[in-house]
C-alpha positions as CSV (number, residue, x, y, z in Angstrom):
1,M,15.4,46.6,16.9
2,E,12.1,48.3,18.0
3,A,12.1,50.6,15.0
4,R,12.5,47.6,12.6
5,A,9.5,45.9,14.3
6,I,7.4,49.0,13.8
7,I,8.4,49.3,10.2
8,S,7.6,45.6,9.6
9,L,4.1,46.1,11.2
10,R,3.5,49.2,9.1
11,G,4.6,47.3,5.9
12,L,2.3,44.4,6.8
13,L,-0.6,46.8,7.4
14,F,0.1,48.5,4.1
15,V,0.0,45.1,2.2
16,V,-3.2,44.1,3.9
17,L,-4.9,47.4,3.1
18,R,-3.9,47.2,-0.6
19,M,-5.4,43.7,-1.0
20,K,-8.4,43.4,-3.2
21,A,-11.8,42.8,-1.4
22,Q,-12.0,39.2,-2.7
23,T,-8.6,38.3,-1.4
24,C,-9.5,39.8,2.0
25,F,-12.8,37.9,2.1
26,L,-11.0,34.6,1.3
27,L,-8.4,35.2,3.9
28,A,-11.0,36.0,6.5
29,L,-13.0,32.9,5.5
30,F,-9.9,30.6,6.0
31,C,-9.3,32.2,9.4
32,V,-12.9,31.6,10.5
33,I,-12.8,28.0,9.2
34,G,-9.5,27.4,11.0
35,A,-10.9,28.9,14.3
36,L,-14.1,26.8,14.1
37,T,-12.3,23.5,13.4
38,H,-9.3,24.0,15.8
39,G,-9.2,21.3,18.5
40,L,-12.0,19.2,17.0
41,P,-11.4,15.4,17.0
42,N,-10.1,13.8,13.9
43,P,-13.2,11.7,12.9
44,E,-11.4,9.8,10.2
45,I,-9.1,8.0,12.6
46,C,-10.8,8.5,16.0
47,N,-14.2,7.1,14.9
48,L,-12.7,3.8,13.8
49,D,-13.1,0.8,16.1
50,G,-10.1,-0.3,18.2
51,A,-9.0,-3.2,16.1
52,E,-6.4,-5.5,17.8
53,G,-4.8,-6.6,14.5
54,R,-3.3,-9.8,15.9
55,C,-0.9,-12.0,13.9
56,P,-1.8,-15.7,14.1
57,G,0.3,-17.5,16.6
58,R,2.0,-14.4,18.1
59,E,1.4,-12.8,21.4
60,P,0.9,-9.1,21.2
61,P,4.1,-7.4,22.3
62,Y,2.7,-4.2,23.8
63,E,-0.4,-2.4,25.0
64,G,-1.6,0.1,22.5
65,W,-4.3,2.8,23.0
66,Y,-7.4,3.5,20.9
67,F,-10.0,6.3,21.1
68,D,-13.5,5.1,21.9
69,S,-15.8,7.7,20.3
70,R,-18.8,6.4,22.2
71,Y,-17.4,7.5,25.5
72,G,-15.0,10.2,24.3
73,F,-12.0,8.6,26.1
74,C,-9.0,6.4,25.2
75,G,-8.7,2.8,26.3
76,P,-5.9,0.1,26.2
77,F,-5.8,-2.9,23.9
78,K,-3.2,-5.4,22.8
79,W,-1.6,-4.8,19.5
80,D,1.2,-6.5,17.7
81,V,1.6,-4.4,14.5
82,C,-0.3,-6.9,12.3
83,G,-3.4,-5.6,10.7
84,G,-5.7,-3.4,12.8
85,N,-6.4,0.2,11.7
86,R,-5.0,3.7,12.3
87,N,-6.9,4.2,15.6
88,H,-3.9,3.2,17.7
89,F,-1.5,5.3,19.8
90,E,1.6,4.6,21.8
91,N,0.1,6.0,25.1
92,C,-3.0,7.5,26.6
93,T,-1.8,11.1,26.5
94,S,-1.0,11.1,22.8
95,C,-4.4,9.4,22.1
96,M,-6.3,12.0,24.2
97,Q,-4.4,14.9,22.7
98,F,-5.1,13.8,19.1
99,C,-8.7,12.8,19.4
100,T,-10.3,15.3,21.9
101,R,-11.1,18.9,21.9
102,S,-8.5,21.1,23.4
103,E,-11.0,23.3,25.3
104,G,-13.1,21.3,27.8
105,G,-13.5,17.6,27.6
106,G,-10.8,15.1,26.9
107,L,-7.7,15.0,29.0
108,E,-8.6,18.2,30.8
109,D,-12.0,16.7,31.7
110,C,-10.3,13.7,33.2
111,I,-8.3,15.9,35.4
112,Q,-11.3,18.0,36.5
113,R,-13.2,14.9,37.4
114,G,-10.6,13.9,39.9
115,Y,-8.3,11.8,37.9
116,I,-4.6,12.5,37.8
117,L,-1.9,11.1,35.5
118,D,1.2,9.3,36.6
119,L,3.1,10.1,33.5
120,P,6.1,7.8,33.9
121,N,3.8,4.7,34.2
122,M,0.9,6.1,32.2
123,Q,-1.5,5.0,34.9
124,Q,-4.4,7.0,36.4
125,Y,-5.5,7.3,40.0
126,V,-8.7,8.5,41.5
127,Y,-8.2,11.2,44.1
128,S,-10.8,10.0,46.5
129,T,-10.0,6.3,46.7
130,R,-6.4,6.3,45.3
131,K,-7.5,3.3,43.3
132,K,-5.5,2.6,40.2
133,V,-7.5,2.7,37.0
134,N,-5.9,1.1,33.9
135,G,-6.5,3.2,30.8
136,C,-8.5,6.3,30.2
137,L,-11.8,4.7,29.7
138,Y,-13.5,5.4,33.1
139,V,-16.6,3.6,34.4
């Protein structure tokens, strides 16, 4: 098994070394672009307002979550599947993971500031006061 892995690595190295300079440059360029944009928020969706999208005469059936780009956190809103826009998520965690940077800020920043997640109930608590805070949009 180890010998096959070494042969595979040697074969890959041979292929890379035989590539033309232009191909290597393009490959390196794509790698750099991917590294620079990894973890960035999706501005297309995450910069949209949190539109409720209510149907006339219907009560919203559940609490959705939207990303508030002004504050960099997610907040709750009532949504009943009529209208609205694509800036809506099922829960706080999926909203934060989609719309925030993976390194520093976002969900990790909430935890570092003293907020913890109660995942089954999707509620947040403050360590110092143990006060329940609805949503991810902190004051």
